[in-house]
C-alpha positions in Angstrom: 12.9 14.9 43.3 10.9 12.3 45.2 8.3 10.5 43.0 4.7 11.0 43.6 3.6 7.5 42.6 4.9 4.2 41.2 3.5 0.9 39.9 5.0 -2.3 41.2 3.9 -6.0 41.0 0.3 -5.1 40.3 0.0 -2.5 43.1 -0.2 1.3 42.9 1.9 3.2 45.5 1.0 6.8 46.1 3.1 9.3 48.1 0.8 10.3 51.0 0.9 14.1 50.5 -1.3 14.7 53.6 1.8 13.7 55.7 4.2 16.1 53.9 6.6 17.7 54.7 7.0 15.9 58.1 6.8 12.3 56.8 7.6 10.5 53.6 5.3 7.5 53.3 3.7 5.7 50.4 0.1 4.4 50.5 -0.5 1.1 48.8 -3.6 0.8 46.7 -4.8 -2.8 46.0 -8.1 -2.0 44.3 -9.9 0.9 42.6 -11.9 1.9 45.7 -8.6 2.6 47.5 -7.5 4.7 44.5 -10.8 6.6 44.7 -10.2 7.3 48.4 -6.7 8.4 47.8 -7.9 10.9 45.2 -10.9 12.1 47.2 -8.8 12.5 50.4 -5.9 14.2 48.6 -3.4 11.6 49.4 -2.6 12.2 45.7 -3.4 15.5 44.1 -2.6 17.6 41.1 -4.5 17.1 37.9 -1.9 15.1 36.0 -1.1 12.8 39.0 -4.8 12.3 39.5 -5.2 11.2 35.9 -2.3 8.8 36.1 -3.6 7.3 39.4 -7.1 6.8 37.9 -5.6 5.0 34.9 -3.9 2.5 37.2 -7.2 2.4 39.2 -8.9 0.9 36.1 -6.1 -1.7 35.9 -6.6 -2.6 39.6 -10.4 -2.8 39.0 -10.1 -5.4 36.2 -7.8 -7.5 38.4 -10.2 -7.6 41.3 -12.1 -10.6 40.2 -12.4 -13.3 37.5 -14.7 -12.4 34.5 -16.7 -14.9 32.5 -16.4 -12.8 29.3 -14.9 -9.6 27.9 -18.4 -8.0 28.1 -18.5 -8.6 31.8 -15.1 -7.1 32.3 -16.0 -4.0 30.3 -19.1 -3.5 32.3 -17.2 -3.8 35.6 -14.5 -1.4 34.2 -17.1 1.1 33.2 -18.7 1.1 36.6 -15.2 1.5 38.2 -14.5 4.4 35.8 -17.7 6.2 36.7 -16.9 5.8 40.4 -13.4 7.1 40.0 -14.6 10.1 38.0 -16.8 11.2 40.9 -13.8 11.7 43.2 -12.7 15.2 41.9 -15.0 16.8 39.3 -13.0 19.9 38.3 -9.7 18.3 37.1 -10.2 17.3 33.4 -7.2 15.0 33.4 -9.2 12.6 35.5 -11.9 12.2 32.9 -9.4 12.3 30.0 -7.4 9.4 31.5 -10.5 7.3 32.3 -11.9 7.9 28.8 -8.6 6.8 27.2 -8.5 3.6 29.4 -12.1 2.7 28.5 -11.6 3.4 24.8 -8.6 1.0 24.9 -10.7 -1.7 26.7 -13.6 -1.3 24.2 -11.2 -1.7 21.2 -10.4 -5.1 22.5 -14.0 -6.2 23.1 -14.3 -9.9 22.1 -10.7 -10.7 23.0 -9.9 -12.9 26.0 -9.9 -11.1 29.4 -6.2 -11.6 30.1 -5.2 -9.8 26.9 -7.5 -6.9 27.8 -6.0 -6.7 31.3 -2.4 -6.7 29.9 -3.3 -4.1 27.3 -4.9 -1.8 30.0 -1.8 -2.1 32.2 0.4 -1.1 29.3 -1.9 1.8 28.5 -1.7 3.1 32.1 2.1 2.8 32.0 2.1 4.7 28.7 0.0 7.6 30.2 2.5 7.8 33.1 5.6 7.9 30.8 3.9 10.4 28.4 3.3 12.7 31.4 7.0 12.6 32.3 7.9 13.6 28.7 5.3 16.3 28.6 6.6 17.8 31.8 10.1 18.0 30.3 8.8 19.8 27.1 6.6 22.2 29.1 9.6 23.1 31.3 11.8 23.9 28.3 9.1 26.1 26.6 8.3 27.9 29.8 11.9 28.6 30.8 12.5 30.2 27.4 10.0 32.9 28.3 11.9 34.0 31.4 14.7 36.5 31.6 17.8 36.3 33.7 17.2 37.5 37.3 13.5 36.7 37.2 11.3 37.1 40.3 8.4 34.7 40.3 5.2 34.1 42.3 3.7 30.6 42.2 0.5 29.3 43.9 -0.6 25.9 45.1 1.7 23.1 44.0 2.3 22.2 40.3 5.6 20.4 40.8 6.7 16.7 40.8 4.2 16.1 43.5 1.3 17.0 41.2 2.5 15.1 38.1 4.4 12.0 37.0 7.5 14.0 36.1 9.3 17.2 37.2 6.1 19.2 37.3 4.4 21.9 35.1 4.7 25.3 36.8 7.5 24.2 39.1 9.0 22.3 36.2 9.4 25.6 34.4 10.9 27.2 37.5 13.3 24.2 38.0 14.5 24.4 34.4 14.8 28.2 34.6 16.9 27.8 37.8 19.1 25.3 35.9 19.6 28.0 33.3 20.6 30.6 35.9 17.5 32.7 35.4 15.8 32.7 38.8 16.5 35.4 41.4 13.7 34.5 43.8 10.5 32.4 43.9 7.7 33.5 46.2 5.4 30.6 47.1 1.9 31.4 48.3 0.8 29.3 51.2 -2.5 28.4 49.5 -5.1 28.4 52.2 -7.0 26.4 53.3 -5.1 23.2 52.4 -1.7 24.8 52.5 -0.3 23.1 49.4 2.1 25.9 48.9 3.4 25.9 52.4 3.6 22.2 52.8 4.4 20.9 49.3 5.8 23.7 47.0 8.1 24.8 49.8 9.2 21.2 50.2 10.0 20.9 46.5 11.8 24.2 46.2 14.0 23.6 49.2 14.9 20.1 47.9 15.7 21.6 44.5 17.8 24.3 46.1 15.8 27.0 44.3 16.0 30.5 45.9 12.6 30.8 47.5 10.5 32.5 50.2 7.1 31.5 51.6 4.4 34.1 51.8 0.8 34.1 53.0 -1.7 34.5 50.1 -2.7 38.0 51.2 0.9 39.2 50.9 0.9 38.8 47.1 0.0 42.3 46.1 2.6 43.9 48.5 5.3 41.5 47.2 4.4 42.3 43.5 4.7 46.0 44.3 7.8 46.0 46.3 9.9 43.1 44.8 9.4 43.8 41.1 7.8 40.5 40.4 8.2 39.5 36.7 5.7 36.7 36.4 3.1 34.5 38.1 3.5 30.9 37.0 0.8 28.4 38.0 -0.7 25.1 36.8 -4.2 24.3 35.8 -7.0 21.8 36.5 -9.1 22.6 33.4 -8.8 25.0 30.5 -11.8 25.9 28.4 -11.7 26.3 24.6 -11.4 30.1 25.0 -8.5 29.9 27.4 -10.4 30.5 30.7 -8.6 28.5 33.3 -9.6 26.8 36.5 -6.9 26.4 39.1 -6.6 26.3 42.8 -8.7 29.0 44.6 -6.7 32.2 44.8 -5.3 32.1 41.2 -7.9 34.5 39.9 -7.0 37.4 42.3 -3.3 36.8 41.5 -4.1 37.3 37.8 -5.8 40.7 38.6 -2.8 41.7 40.7 -0.4 40.7 37.9 -2.3 42.8 35.4 -2.2 45.9 37.6 1.5 45.5 38.3 2.6 44.7 34.8 3.7 41.1 35.6 3.2 38.2 33.2 0.5 35.6 34.0 1.6 32.1 32.8 -0.3 28.9 32.9 1.7 25.7 32.6 -0.2 22.5 31.8 -0.3 19.5 29.5 -2.6 19.7 26.5 -4.8 17.0 28.1 -5.9 19.8 30.5 -7.5 21.7 27.7 -11.2 20.8 27.5 -12.4 21.9 24.0 -15.8 20.5 24.8 -16.6 23.5 26.9 -16.6 27.0 25.4 -15.7 29.1 28.5 -15.0 28.9 32.2 -18.7 29.4 32.9 -19.2 25.7 32.1 -16.5 24.5 34.5 -17.8 22.7 37.6 -16.2 24.1 40.7 -15.7 21.5 43.4 -16.8 22.4 46.9 -14.7 20.6 49.5 -15.2 19.9 53.2 -15.7 22.8 55.6 -13.4 21.1 58.0 -10.4 21.9 55.8 -11.2 25.6 56.5 -12.2 25.3 60.2 -9.3 23.0 61.2 -5.5 22.9 60.6 -3.9 19.5 61.3 -6.9 18.5 63.3 -7.0 21.7 65.5 -10.1 23.9 65.3 -9.3 27.5 64.6 -12.9 28.9 64.2 -15.9 29.2 66.4 -18.2 26.1 66.4 -21.1 26.4 64.1 -19.6 29.1 61.9 -20.9 28.9 58.3 -18.2 28.1 55.8 -17.7 28.3 52.0 -14.9 26.2 50.5 -14.8 26.3 46.7 -11.5 24.5 45.8 -11.0 26.3 42.5 -11.6 29.6 40.8 -11.5 30.6 37.1 -9.1 33.1 35.6 -10.5 34.8 32.5 -8.5 34.2 29.3 -7.9 38.0 28.8 -5.9 38.1 32.1 -3.5 35.3 30.9 -0.4 36.2 29.0 0.3 32.7 27.8 -0.6 29.0 28.3 2.5 26.7 28.1 1.9 23.1 27.0 4.1 20.4 25.7 3.2 21.5 22.2 4.4 25.0 22.6 3.4 28.4 23.9 -0.1 29.7 23.2 -0.7 33.4 23.5 -3.9 35.4 24.0 -6.3 35.3 22.2 -6.2 31.5 22.5 -6.9 29.0 19.7 -6.3 25.4 20.5 
C-alpha cells in the first residue's frame, strides 16, 4: 500500500488525500503551521495518522528558530502544541501524541536545546514505528474473529491512509483476505466527504480485495439481502465505558447490525481509548464546514442559502458494539479497559 506520510531530512511529507483517487501527490510541511493546515483541511486524516503528523509538527516547531534556553524552547513547543490541538477536537490520538511529545520535552528541561530537539525527533519517529506495529497486531486479532466466506461492511476509511501502517479496520480486512476469509466487502461512500468512495475503494482495489461500493443509505438493504456477517470500522475516540466516536453514519450502522444479527467491531489502537471520560456524552463532536455538504469537488449541489448541519462524527453506544479490537487484544462488551 502507498504510505500516507514520511519524514525525510527534517521535513514532513503528507499524501494529499484531497486529491485521491485521481492524483498521488505529497504535500511538504516545513513548519508546524503547515502541519496544522494539513490536519484541518484533511490533507491528512484518520486519528492515528493525525497523531503521528502532530508529533512531527512539534519537531518542526522546535526547529523553526534559535532558542536562547531550554525554557524558551519549551514555551514555544507548548504554544505550537496548543495550536495543533485545535485542528481536530474529536480525535483523541491528536492530544495523546502531543501530550507524549511535551512530556518528553519537559523531561529534558535544563539540557541544551540541540539535545532536546534530537530527542523530540526520535520520539516522533518512535510514535510512527509503534503505530505500524500496533496496526499489525490489531489486524491479527481482528482477522481471528472472522469466519471463512465473511461478508463485511465498512465505513469511512480506516486503512493505511488513516494510519502509519496497514490500517485498523482495513488492516483486519486485509489480513482476513490474506487468510482466505473474505467473500465480499461493502464500502459505504461516507457522505459528505466521501472517504469511503474515494479512499477505501482506492485501498481495496489496490489490495485486490473483493469489494463493492454502496451509498450510505443502501446499508440496511445490503445487510438484509447479502447476509452481512460484520461491520468493521475504526474509531476517533473511545470512552471508558466503550462508547465510540467515529465518522458520522457509524451509529445507524450499529443499529442496523443489531437488528440483522451482524457483529459490530471497532478496530483501533489503545491510544484511542480515553479513560479520562466516562461516556460518549463527554466527547466533543466536531462540526465541519457547510461547504463540504453543499459542494462536491467545488460544484454546488444545493440551493444557495440552504441551512446545513455537518457534525463530522457520531457516537455508538457501547451496548451496540460486539467487540473493540486493539493491539493488546479483543475487548468484549461490557468493556473494561
